[in-house]
N, CA, C, O and CB atoms as a CASP TS submission, in Angstrom:
PFRMAT TS
TARGET T0000
AUTHOR 0000-0000-0000
METHOD Language model
MODEL 1
PARENT N/A
ATOM      1  N   MET     1      71.226 -12.463  21.307  1.00  0.00           N
ATOM      2  CA  MET     1      71.141 -11.223  20.587  1.00  0.00           C
ATOM      3  C   MET     1      70.439 -11.434  19.255  1.00  0.00           C
ATOM      4  O   MET     1      70.707 -12.397  18.536  1.00  0.00           O
ATOM      5  CB  MET     1      72.524 -10.632  20.380  1.00  0.00           C
ATOM      6  N   GLU     2      69.551 -10.530  18.949  1.00  0.00           N
ATOM      7  CA  GLU     2      68.838 -10.577  17.683  1.00  0.00           C
ATOM      8  C   GLU     2      69.535  -9.680  16.670  1.00  0.00           C
ATOM      9  O   GLU     2      70.026  -8.601  17.002  1.00  0.00           O
ATOM     10  CB  GLU     2      67.365 -10.153  17.866  1.00  0.00           C
ATOM     11  N   LYS     3      69.566 -10.148  15.437  1.00  0.00           N
ATOM     12  CA  LYS     3      70.121  -9.325  14.380  1.00  0.00           C
ATOM     13  C   LYS     3      69.026  -8.423  13.834  1.00  0.00           C
ATOM     14  O   LYS     3      67.897  -8.857  13.607  1.00  0.00           O
ATOM     15  CB  LYS     3      70.735 -10.195  13.258  1.00  0.00           C
ATOM     16  N   LYS     4      69.373  -7.194  13.634  1.00  0.00           N
ATOM     17  CA  LYS     4      68.425  -6.256  13.059  1.00  0.00           C
ATOM     18  C   LYS     4      68.667  -6.184  11.560  1.00  0.00           C
ATOM     19  O   LYS     4      69.791  -5.979  11.103  1.00  0.00           O
ATOM     20  CB  LYS     4      68.551  -4.853  13.715  1.00  0.00           C
ATOM     21  N   THR     5      67.608  -6.355  10.819  1.00  0.00           N
ATOM     22  CA  THR     5      67.721  -6.223   9.373  1.00  0.00           C
ATOM     23  C   THR     5      67.059  -4.912   8.971  1.00  0.00           C
ATOM     24  O   THR     5      65.884  -4.681   9.258  1.00  0.00           O
ATOM     25  CB  THR     5      67.070  -7.443   8.632  1.00  0.00           C
ATOM     26  N   THR     6      67.812  -4.078   8.317  1.00  0.00           N
ATOM     27  CA  THR     6      67.277  -2.798   7.891  1.00  0.00           C
ATOM     28  C   THR     6      67.490  -2.619   6.400  1.00  0.00           C
ATOM     29  O   THR     6      68.450  -3.133   5.825  1.00  0.00           O
ATOM     30  CB  THR     6      67.926  -1.650   8.669  1.00  0.00           C
ATOM     31  N   LYS     7      66.591  -1.890   5.794  1.00  0.00           N
ATOM     32  CA  LYS     7      66.713  -1.562   4.382  1.00  0.00           C
ATOM     33  C   LYS     7      67.652  -0.372   4.241  1.00  0.00           C
ATOM     34  O   LYS     7      67.802   0.415   5.176  1.00  0.00           O
ATOM     35  CB  LYS     7      65.322  -1.256   3.751  1.00  0.00           C
ATOM     36  N   PRO     8      68.274  -0.239   3.098  1.00  0.00           N
ATOM     37  CA  PRO     8      69.036   0.984   2.851  1.00  0.00           C
ATOM     38  C   PRO     8      68.103   2.191   2.889  1.00  0.00           C
ATOM     39  O   PRO     8      66.939   2.084   2.503  1.00  0.00           O
ATOM     40  CB  PRO     8      69.772   0.910   1.490  1.00  0.00           C
ATOM     41  N   ALA     9      68.595   3.321   3.346  1.00  0.00           N
ATOM     42  CA  ALA     9      67.758   4.505   3.519  1.00  0.00           C
ATOM     43  C   ALA     9      67.216   5.037   2.198  1.00  0.00           C
ATOM     44  O   ALA     9      66.178   5.699   2.189  1.00  0.00           O
ATOM     45  CB  ALA     9      68.540   5.591   4.218  1.00  0.00           C
ATOM     46  N   THR    10      67.880   4.769   1.095  1.00  0.00           N
ATOM     47  CA  THR    10      67.454   5.348  -0.173  1.00  0.00           C
ATOM     48  C   THR    10      66.593   4.404  -1.007  1.00  0.00           C
ATOM     49  O   THR    10      66.121   4.804  -2.071  1.00  0.00           O
ATOM     50  CB  THR    10      68.657   5.759  -0.967  1.00  0.00           C
ATOM     51  N   ALA    11      66.375   3.185  -0.570  1.00  0.00           N
ATOM     52  CA  ALA    11      65.560   2.248  -1.351  1.00  0.00           C
ATOM     53  C   ALA    11      64.093   2.656  -1.272  1.00  0.00           C
ATOM     54  O   ALA    11      63.532   2.787  -0.184  1.00  0.00           O
ATOM     55  CB  ALA    11      65.747   0.790  -0.842  1.00  0.00           C
ATOM     56  N   ASN    12      63.481   2.854  -2.433  1.00  0.00           N
ATOM     57  CA  ASN    12      62.066   3.217  -2.529  1.00  0.00           C
ATOM     58  C   ASN    12      61.718   4.499  -1.780  1.00  0.00           C
ATOM     59  O   ASN    12      60.652   4.601  -1.174  1.00  0.00           O
ATOM     60  CB  ASN    12      61.219   2.093  -2.005  1.00  0.00           C
ATOM     61  N   GLN    13      62.620   5.472  -1.824  1.00  0.00           N
ATOM     62  CA  GLN    13      62.344   6.767  -1.221  1.00  0.00           C
ATOM     63  C   GLN    13      62.659   7.865  -2.218  1.00  0.00           C
ATOM     64  O   GLN    13      63.497   7.694  -3.103  1.00  0.00           O
ATOM     65  CB  GLN    13      63.156   6.958   0.074  1.00  0.00           C
ATOM     66  N   ILE    14      61.979   8.997  -2.069  1.00  0.00           N
ATOM     67  CA  ILE    14      62.207  10.129  -2.953  1.00  0.00           C
ATOM     68  C   ILE    14      62.433  11.382  -2.127  1.00  0.00           C
ATOM     69  O   ILE    14      61.937  11.507  -1.008  1.00  0.00           O
ATOM     70  CB  ILE    14      61.023  10.321  -3.919  1.00  0.00           C
ATOM     71  N   LYS    15      63.190  12.305  -2.700  1.00  0.00           N
ATOM     72  CA  LYS    15      63.409  13.610  -2.079  1.00  0.00           C
ATOM     73  C   LYS    15      62.452  14.596  -2.708  1.00  0.00           C
ATOM     74  O   LYS    15      62.318  14.661  -3.930  1.00  0.00           O
ATOM     75  CB  LYS    15      64.886  14.084  -2.240  1.00  0.00           C
ATOM     76  N   ILE    16      61.786  15.365  -1.860  1.00  0.00           N
ATOM     77  CA  ILE    16      60.854  16.385  -2.329  1.00  0.00           C
ATOM     78  C   ILE    16      61.351  17.722  -1.809  1.00  0.00           C
ATOM     79  O   ILE    16      61.558  17.886  -0.607  1.00  0.00           O
ATOM     80  CB  ILE    16      59.382  16.095  -1.856  1.00  0.00           C
ATOM     81  N   LYS    17      61.543  18.682  -2.713  1.00  0.00           N
ATOM     82  CA  LYS    17      62.045  19.996  -2.337  1.00  0.00           C
ATOM     83  C   LYS    17      61.035  21.058  -2.739  1.00  0.00           C
ATOM     84  O   LYS    17      60.572  21.083  -3.879  1.00  0.00           O
ATOM     85  CB  LYS    17      63.417  20.273  -2.991  1.00  0.00           C
ATOM     86  N   LEU    18      60.693  21.940  -1.795  1.00  0.00           N
ATOM     87  CA  LEU    18      59.778  23.039  -2.074  1.00  0.00           C
ATOM     88  C   LEU    18      60.570  24.146  -2.756  1.00  0.00           C
ATOM     89  O   LEU    18      61.511  24.684  -2.174  1.00  0.00           O
ATOM     90  CB  LEU    18      59.087  23.557  -0.765  1.00  0.00           C
ATOM     91  N   ILE    19      60.196  24.491  -3.990  1.00  0.00           N
ATOM     92  CA  ILE    19      60.956  25.489  -4.735  1.00  0.00           C
ATOM     93  C   ILE    19      60.187  26.790  -4.948  1.00  0.00           C
ATOM     94  O   ILE    19      60.784  27.795  -5.332  1.00  0.00           O
ATOM     95  CB  ILE    19      61.363  24.925  -6.067  1.00  0.00           C
ATOM     96  N   ARG    20      58.881  26.792  -4.707  1.00  0.00           N
ATOM     97  CA  ARG    20      58.083  28.003  -4.853  1.00  0.00           C
ATOM     98  C   ARG    20      57.229  28.211  -3.609  1.00  0.00           C
ATOM     99  O   ARG    20      56.918  27.259  -2.893  1.00  0.00           O
ATOM    100  CB  ARG    20      57.196  27.928  -6.114  1.00  0.00           C
ATOM    101  N   SER    21      56.861  29.433  -3.364  1.00  0.00           N
ATOM    102  CA  SER    21      56.082  29.787  -2.191  1.00  0.00           C
ATOM    103  C   SER    21      54.644  29.295  -2.291  1.00  0.00           C
ATOM    104  O   SER    21      54.113  29.102  -3.384  1.00  0.00           O
ATOM    105  CB  SER    21      56.102  31.283  -1.990  1.00  0.00           C
ATOM    106  N   ALA    22      54.031  29.099  -1.144  1.00  0.00           N
ATOM    107  CA  ALA    22      52.635  28.662  -1.086  1.00  0.00           C
ATOM    108  C   ALA    22      51.676  29.849  -1.116  1.00  0.00           C
ATOM    109  O   ALA    22      50.460  29.668  -1.054  1.00  0.00           O
ATOM    110  CB  ALA    22      52.394  27.829   0.174  1.00  0.00           C
ATOM    111  N   ILE    23      52.217  31.058  -1.212  1.00  0.00           N
ATOM    112  CA  ILE    23      51.366  32.247  -1.327  1.00  0.00           C
ATOM    113  C   ILE    23      50.631  32.176  -2.668  1.00  0.00           C
ATOM    114  O   ILE    23      51.201  31.741  -3.668  1.00  0.00           O
ATOM    115  CB  ILE    23      52.214  33.576  -1.212  1.00  0.00           C
ATOM    116  N   CYS    24      49.395  32.594  -2.686  1.00  0.00           N
ATOM    117  CA  CYS    24      48.543  32.589  -3.891  1.00  0.00           C
ATOM    118  C   CYS    24      48.272  31.173  -4.406  1.00  0.00           C
ATOM    119  O   CYS    24      48.129  30.971  -5.612  1.00  0.00           O
ATOM    120  CB  CYS    24      49.198  33.417  -4.999  1.00  0.00           C
ATOM    121  N   THR    25      48.201  30.214  -3.519  1.00  0.00           N
ATOM    122  CA  THR    25      47.791  28.867  -3.901  1.00  0.00           C
ATOM    123  C   THR    25      46.423  28.606  -3.277  1.00  0.00           C
ATOM    124  O   THR    25      45.965  29.353  -2.412  1.00  0.00           O
ATOM    125  CB  THR    25      48.846  27.789  -3.443  1.00  0.00           C
ATOM    126  N   THR    26      45.789  27.546  -3.727  1.00  0.00           N
ATOM    127  CA  THR    26      44.469  27.212  -3.191  1.00  0.00           C
ATOM    128  C   THR    26      44.629  26.576  -1.810  1.00  0.00           C
ATOM    129  O   THR    26      45.700  26.065  -1.484  1.00  0.00           O
ATOM    130  CB  THR    26      43.705  26.254  -4.154  1.00  0.00           C
ATOM    131  N   PRO    27      43.578  26.604  -1.002  1.00  0.00           N
ATOM    132  CA  PRO    27      43.656  25.964   0.312  1.00  0.00           C
ATOM    133  C   PRO    27      44.012  24.479   0.229  1.00  0.00           C
ATOM    134  O   PRO    27      44.719  23.962   1.094  1.00  0.00           O
ATOM    135  CB  PRO    27      42.338  26.128   1.038  1.00  0.00           C
ATOM    136  N   LYS    28      43.523  23.787  -0.811  1.00  0.00           N
ATOM    137  CA  LYS    28      43.842  22.367  -0.970  1.00  0.00           C
ATOM    138  C   LYS    28      45.346  22.171  -1.178  1.00  0.00           C
ATOM    139  O   LYS    28      45.938  21.246  -0.622  1.00  0.00           O
ATOM    140  CB  LYS    28      43.056  21.767  -2.155  1.00  0.00           C
ATOM    141  N   GLN    29      45.957  23.040  -1.978  1.00  0.00           N
ATOM    142  CA  GLN    29      47.393  22.929  -2.225  1.00  0.00           C
ATOM    143  C   GLN    29      48.200  23.232  -0.959  1.00  0.00           C
ATOM    144  O   GLN    29      49.214  22.583  -0.703  1.00  0.00           O
ATOM    145  CB  GLN    29      47.812  23.876  -3.355  1.00  0.00           C
ATOM    146  N   ARG    30      47.762  24.205  -0.174  1.00  0.00           N
ATOM    147  CA  ARG    30      48.460  24.523   1.078  1.00  0.00           C
ATOM    148  C   ARG    30      48.373  23.359   2.064  1.00  0.00           C
ATOM    149  O   ARG    30      49.346  23.043   2.749  1.00  0.00           O
ATOM    150  CB  ARG    30      47.871  25.798   1.713  1.00  0.00           C
ATOM    151  N   LYS    31      47.200  22.726   2.130  1.00  0.00           N
ATOM    152  CA  LYS    31      47.038  21.565   3.013  1.00  0.00           C
ATOM    153  C   LYS    31      47.899  20.396   2.555  1.00  0.00           C
ATOM    154  O   LYS    31      48.444  19.659   3.376  1.00  0.00           O
ATOM    155  CB  LYS    31      45.570  21.139   3.070  1.00  0.00           C
ATOM    156  N   THR    32      48.018  20.232   1.252  1.00  0.00           N
ATOM    157  CA  THR    32      48.849  19.156   0.711  1.00  0.00           C
ATOM    158  C   THR    32      50.316  19.388   1.047  1.00  0.00           C
ATOM    159  O   THR    32      51.015  18.453   1.437  1.00  0.00           O
ATOM    160  CB  THR    32      48.666  19.045  -0.810  1.00  0.00           C
ATOM    161  N   LEU    33      50.791  20.625   0.900  1.00  0.00           N
ATOM    162  CA  LEU    33      52.177  20.937   1.270  1.00  0.00           C
ATOM    163  C   LEU    33      52.417  20.678   2.752  1.00  0.00           C
ATOM    164  O   LEU    33      53.464  20.162   3.144  1.00  0.00           O
ATOM    165  CB  LEU    33      52.509  22.399   0.931  1.00  0.00           C
ATOM    166  N   ARG    34      51.443  21.040   3.562  1.00  0.00           N
ATOM    167  CA  ARG    34      51.559  20.821   5.011  1.00  0.00           C
ATOM    168  C   ARG    34      51.611  19.322   5.322  1.00  0.00           C
ATOM    169  O   ARG    34      52.370  18.895   6.192  1.00  0.00           O
ATOM    170  CB  ARG    34      50.371  21.484   5.762  1.00  0.00           C
ATOM    171  N   ALA    35      50.811  18.528   4.617  1.00  0.00           N
ATOM    172  CA  ALA    35      50.798  17.078   4.820  1.00  0.00           C
ATOM    173  C   ALA    35      52.128  16.450   4.401  1.00  0.00           C
ATOM    174  O   ALA    35      52.561  15.454   4.981  1.00  0.00           O
ATOM    175  CB  ALA    35      49.644  16.440   4.032  1.00  0.00           C
ATOM    176  N   LEU    36      52.768  17.036   3.396  1.00  0.00           N
ATOM    177  CA  LEU    36      54.091  16.554   2.982  1.00  0.00           C
ATOM    178  C   LEU    36      55.193  17.022   3.926  1.00  0.00           C
ATOM    179  O   LEU    36      56.325  16.544   3.848  1.00  0.00           O
ATOM    180  CB  LEU    36      54.398  17.021   1.566  1.00  0.00           C
ATOM    181  N   GLY    37      54.865  17.956   4.817  1.00  0.00           N
ATOM    182  CA  GLY    37      55.855  18.455   5.764  1.00  0.00           C
ATOM    183  C   GLY    37      56.699  19.583   5.216  1.00  0.00           C
ATOM    184  O   GLY    37      57.771  19.874   5.746  1.00  0.00           O
ATOM    185  N   LEU    38      56.228  20.220   4.163  1.00  0.00           N
ATOM    186  CA  LEU    38      56.980  21.307   3.535  1.00  0.00           C
ATOM    187  C   LEU    38      56.367  22.645   3.928  1.00  0.00           C
ATOM    188  O   LEU    38      55.221  22.934   3.584  1.00  0.00           O
ATOM    189  CB  LEU    38      57.000  21.148   1.991  1.00  0.00           C
ATOM    190  N   THR    39      57.131  23.460   4.648  1.00  0.00           N
ATOM    191  CA  THR    39      56.622  24.744   5.099  1.00  0.00           C
ATOM    192  C   THR    39      57.482  25.906   4.645  1.00  0.00           C
ATOM    193  O   THR    39      56.997  27.037   4.600  1.00  0.00           O
ATOM    194  CB  THR    39      56.514  24.753   6.588  1.00  0.00           C
ATOM    195  N   LYS    40      58.739  25.671   4.309  1.00  0.00           N
ATOM    196  CA  LYS    40      59.652  26.748   3.922  1.00  0.00           C
ATOM    197  C   LYS    40      60.279  26.447   2.564  1.00  0.00           C
ATOM    198  O   LYS    40      60.481  25.288   2.201  1.00  0.00           O
ATOM    199  CB  LYS    40      60.753  26.942   4.991  1.00  0.00           C
ATOM    200  N   ILE    41      60.579  27.502   1.829  1.00  0.00           N
ATOM    201  CA  ILE    41      61.227  27.342   0.530  1.00  0.00           C
ATOM    202  C   ILE    41      62.604  26.709   0.727  1.00  0.00           C
ATOM    203  O   ILE    41      63.297  27.003   1.701  1.00  0.00           O
ATOM    204  CB  ILE    41      61.348  28.711  -0.203  1.00  0.00           C
ATOM    205  N   ASN    42      62.985  25.856  -0.187  1.00  0.00           N
ATOM    206  CA  ASN    42      64.249  25.096  -0.190  1.00  0.00           C
ATOM    207  C   ASN    42      64.297  24.007   0.883  1.00  0.00           C
ATOM    208  O   ASN    42      65.358  23.425   1.113  1.00  0.00           O
ATOM    209  CB  ASN    42      65.417  26.044   0.010  1.00  0.00           C
ATOM    210  N   GLN    43      63.192  23.724   1.531  1.00  0.00           N
ATOM    211  CA  GLN    43      63.128  22.644   2.503  1.00  0.00           C
ATOM    212  C   GLN    43      63.022  21.323   1.756  1.00  0.00           C
ATOM    213  O   GLN    43      62.278  21.216   0.780  1.00  0.00           O
ATOM    214  CB  GLN    43      61.930  22.833   3.477  1.00  0.00           C
ATOM    215  N   VAL    44      63.769  20.309   2.213  1.00  0.00           N
ATOM    216  CA  VAL    44      63.787  19.003   1.558  1.00  0.00           C
ATOM    217  C   VAL    44      63.282  17.953   2.543  1.00  0.00           C
ATOM    218  O   VAL    44      63.679  17.938   3.708  1.00  0.00           O
ATOM    219  CB  VAL    44      65.222  18.646   1.049  1.00  0.00           C
ATOM    220  N   LYS    45      62.411  17.086   2.065  1.00  0.00           N
ATOM    221  CA  LYS    45      61.913  15.958   2.853  1.00  0.00           C
ATOM    222  C   LYS    45      62.149  14.673   2.079  1.00  0.00           C
ATOM    223  O   LYS    45      62.007  14.641   0.856  1.00  0.00           O
ATOM    224  CB  LYS    45      60.404  16.128   3.191  1.00  0.00           C
ATOM    225  N   VAL    46      62.508  13.623   2.788  1.00  0.00           N
ATOM    226  CA  VAL    46      62.652  12.301   2.187  1.00  0.00           C
ATOM    227  C   VAL    46      61.417  11.511   2.582  1.00  0.00           C
ATOM    228  O   VAL    46      61.139  11.309   3.765  1.00  0.00           O
ATOM    229  CB  VAL    46      63.982  11.578   2.651  1.00  0.00           C
ATOM    230  N   MET    47      60.683  11.070   1.573  1.00  0.00           N
ATOM    231  CA  MET    47      59.412  10.379   1.797  1.00  0.00           C
ATOM    232  C   MET    47      59.441   9.025   1.098  1.00  0.00           C
ATOM    233  O   MET    47      60.208   8.837   0.153  1.00  0.00           O
ATOM    234  CB  MET    47      58.215  11.233   1.287  1.00  0.00           C
ATOM    235  N   PRO    48      58.619   8.080   1.547  1.00  0.00           N
ATOM    236  CA  PRO    48      58.526   6.807   0.830  1.00  0.00           C
ATOM    237  C   PRO    48      57.895   7.018  -0.540  1.00  0.00           C
ATOM    238  O   PRO    48      57.021   7.868  -0.707  1.00  0.00           O
ATOM    239  CB  PRO    48      57.711   5.781   1.643  1.00  0.00           C
ATOM    240  N   ASP    49      58.339   6.250  -1.501  1.00  0.00           N
ATOM    241  CA  ASP    49      57.826   6.376  -2.868  1.00  0.00           C
ATOM    242  C   ASP    49      56.641   5.434  -3.033  1.00  0.00           C
ATOM    243  O   ASP    49      56.802   4.265  -3.383  1.00  0.00           O
ATOM    244  CB  ASP    49      58.939   6.063  -3.925  1.00  0.00           C
ATOM    245  N   ASN    50      55.438   5.966  -2.771  1.00  0.00           N
ATOM    246  CA  ASN    50      54.230   5.160  -2.933  1.00  0.00           C
ATOM    247  C   ASN    50      53.162   5.986  -3.637  1.00  0.00           C
ATOM    248  O   ASN    50      53.373   7.165  -3.922  1.00  0.00           O
ATOM    249  CB  ASN    50      53.712   4.650  -1.561  1.00  0.00           C
ATOM    250  N   GLU    51      52.038   5.382  -3.913  1.00  0.00           N
ATOM    251  CA  GLU    51      50.987   6.038  -4.687  1.00  0.00           C
ATOM    252  C   GLU    51      50.397   7.241  -3.965  1.00  0.00           C
ATOM    253  O   GLU    51      50.058   8.233  -4.609  1.00  0.00           O
ATOM    254  CB  GLU    51      49.890   5.052  -5.008  1.00  0.00           C
ATOM    255  N   ALA    52      50.266   7.178  -2.660  1.00  0.00           N
ATOM    256  CA  ALA    52      49.691   8.292  -1.901  1.00  0.00           C
ATOM    257  C   ALA    52      50.572   9.530  -1.998  1.00  0.00           C
ATOM    258  O   ALA    52      50.079  10.632  -2.238  1.00  0.00           O
ATOM    259  CB  ALA    52      49.499   7.898  -0.431  1.00  0.00           C
ATOM    260  N   ILE    53      51.856   9.351  -1.813  1.00  0.00           N
ATOM    261  CA  ILE    53      52.796  10.468  -1.895  1.00  0.00           C
ATOM    262  C   ILE    53      52.856  10.999  -3.322  1.00  0.00           C
ATOM    263  O   ILE    53      52.894  12.213  -3.525  1.00  0.00           O
ATOM    264  CB  ILE    53      54.201  10.036  -1.422  1.00  0.00           C
ATOM    265  N   ARG    54      52.864  10.111  -4.313  1.00  0.00           N
ATOM    266  CA  ARG    54      52.880  10.541  -5.720  1.00  0.00           C
ATOM    267  C   ARG    54      51.617  11.350  -6.058  1.00  0.00           C
ATOM    268  O   ARG    54      51.682  12.301  -6.836  1.00  0.00           O
ATOM    269  CB  ARG    54      52.995   9.309  -6.660  1.00  0.00           C
ATOM    270  N   GLY    55      50.487  10.980  -5.484  1.00  0.00           N
ATOM    271  CA  GLY    55      49.261  11.736  -5.703  1.00  0.00           C
ATOM    272  C   GLY    55      49.338  13.131  -5.108  1.00  0.00           C
ATOM    273  O   GLY    55      48.871  14.093  -5.718  1.00  0.00           O
ATOM    274  N   MET    56      49.924  13.249  -3.921  1.00  0.00           N
ATOM    275  CA  MET    56      50.086  14.560  -3.296  1.00  0.00           C
ATOM    276  C   MET    56      51.044  15.424  -4.107  1.00  0.00           C
ATOM    277  O   MET    56      50.832  16.629  -4.250  1.00  0.00           O
ATOM    278  CB  MET    56      50.595  14.411  -1.852  1.00  0.00           C
ATOM    279  N   ILE    57      52.099  14.807  -4.637  1.00  0.00           N
ATOM    280  CA  ILE    57      53.054  15.544  -5.461  1.00  0.00           C
ATOM    281  C   ILE    57      52.373  16.054  -6.728  1.00  0.00           C
ATOM    282  O   ILE    57      52.677  17.152  -7.195  1.00  0.00           O
ATOM    283  CB  ILE    57      54.263  14.655  -5.821  1.00  0.00           C
ATOM    284  N   ALA    58      51.471  15.282  -7.279  1.00  0.00           N
ATOM    285  CA  ALA    58      50.763  15.690  -8.496  1.00  0.00           C
ATOM    286  C   ALA    58      49.917  16.946  -8.264  1.00  0.00           C
ATOM    287  O   ALA    58      49.761  17.769  -9.166  1.00  0.00           O
ATOM    288  CB  ALA    58      49.872  14.547  -8.997  1.00  0.00           C
ATOM    289  N   VAL    59      49.376  17.086  -7.063  1.00  0.00           N
ATOM    290  CA  VAL    59      48.551  18.250  -6.737  1.00  0.00           C
ATOM    291  C   VAL    59      49.394  19.528  -6.695  1.00  0.00           C
ATOM    292  O   VAL    59      48.925  20.596  -7.089  1.00  0.00           O
ATOM    293  CB  VAL    59      47.841  18.040  -5.389  1.00  0.00           C
ATOM    294  N   VAL    60      50.639  19.417  -6.216  1.00  0.00           N
ATOM    295  CA  VAL    60      51.500  20.597  -6.063  1.00  0.00           C
ATOM    296  C   VAL    60      52.749  20.500  -6.936  1.00  0.00           C
ATOM    297  O   VAL    60      53.811  20.995  -6.559  1.00  0.00           O
ATOM    298  CB  VAL    60      51.905  20.769  -4.597  1.00  0.00           C
ATOM    299  N   SER    61      52.625  19.871  -8.086  1.00  0.00           N
ATOM    300  CA  SER    61      53.784  19.623  -8.942  1.00  0.00           C
ATOM    301  C   SER    61      54.466  20.909  -9.408  1.00  0.00           C
ATOM    302  O   SER    61      55.667  20.905  -9.678  1.00  0.00           O
ATOM    303  CB  SER    61      53.365  18.811 -10.145  1.00  0.00           C
ATOM    304  N   HIS    62      53.720  22.004  -9.505  1.00  0.00           N
ATOM    305  CA  HIS    62      54.296  23.267  -9.940  1.00  0.00           C
ATOM    306  C   HIS    62      55.053  23.988  -8.816  1.00  0.00           C
ATOM    307  O   HIS    62      55.705  25.002  -9.065  1.00  0.00           O
ATOM    308  CB  HIS    62      53.204  24.163 -10.481  1.00  0.00           C
ATOM    309  N   LEU    63      54.972  23.479  -7.594  1.00  0.00           N
ATOM    310  CA  LEU    63      55.635  24.103  -6.448  1.00  0.00           C
ATOM    311  C   LEU    63      56.844  23.311  -5.938  1.00  0.00           C
ATOM    312  O   LEU    63      57.664  23.848  -5.192  1.00  0.00           O
ATOM    313  CB  LEU    63      54.644  24.274  -5.329  1.00  0.00           C
ATOM    314  N   VAL    64      56.956  22.066  -6.327  1.00  0.00           N
ATOM    315  CA  VAL    64      58.016  21.194  -5.779  1.00  0.00           C
ATOM    316  C   VAL    64      58.881  20.612  -6.890  1.00  0.00           C
ATOM    317  O   VAL    64      58.502  20.586  -8.061  1.00  0.00           O
ATOM    318  CB  VAL    64      57.401  20.051  -4.946  1.00  0.00           C
ATOM    319  N   ARG    65      60.048  20.150  -6.479  1.00  0.00           N
ATOM    320  CA  ARG    65      60.954  19.411  -7.374  1.00  0.00           C
ATOM    321  C   ARG    65      61.193  18.048  -6.717  1.00  0.00           C
ATOM    322  O   ARG    65      61.457  17.957  -5.519  1.00  0.00           O
ATOM    323  CB  ARG    65      62.333  20.199  -7.621  1.00  0.00           C
ATOM    324  N   VAL    66      61.094  16.998  -7.528  1.00  0.00           N
ATOM    325  CA  VAL    66      61.240  15.633  -7.028  1.00  0.00           C
ATOM    326  C   VAL    66      62.526  15.041  -7.536  1.00  0.00           C
ATOM    327  O   VAL    66      62.827  15.131  -8.726  1.00  0.00           O
ATOM    328  CB  VAL    66      60.050  14.760  -7.442  1.00  0.00           C
ATOM    329  N   GLU    67      63.304  14.424  -6.635  1.00  0.00           N
ATOM    330  CA  GLU    67      64.540  13.740  -6.996  1.00  0.00           C
ATOM    331  C   GLU    67      64.447  12.292  -6.549  1.00  0.00           C
ATOM    332  O   GLU    67      63.880  11.987  -5.500  1.00  0.00           O
ATOM    333  CB  GLU    67      65.776  14.436  -6.363  1.00  0.00           C
ATOM    334  N   GLN    68      64.998  11.424  -7.340  1.00  0.00           N
ATOM    335  CA  GLN    68      64.972  10.004  -6.999  1.00  0.00           C
ATOM    336  C   GLN    68      66.045   9.672  -5.998  1.00  0.00           C
ATOM    337  O   GLN    68      66.174   8.517  -5.592  1.00  0.00           O
ATOM    338  CB  GLN    68      65.140   9.148  -8.240  1.00  0.00           C
TER
END
C-alpha cells in the first residue's frame, strides 16, 4: 500500500466571491469572471493563490471580494 500525501485544502488558496453583477462591464471583464468560474452574485470559488489568478482578480477587483 502506498501512502498518499496531500496538502491541507487551505494552504496557498484564496476564496473569491462575486459581489457585484457583470452587467455594464466590458467584454474583457466578463470573460475574466467566466475564467474564474464566477457566474452568479454571491458565488464563491476557492482558487490557488498564484500570479495568474491574482492578475485576473486585479482586472475585476471592483466586482469581487477576496478572502485568504
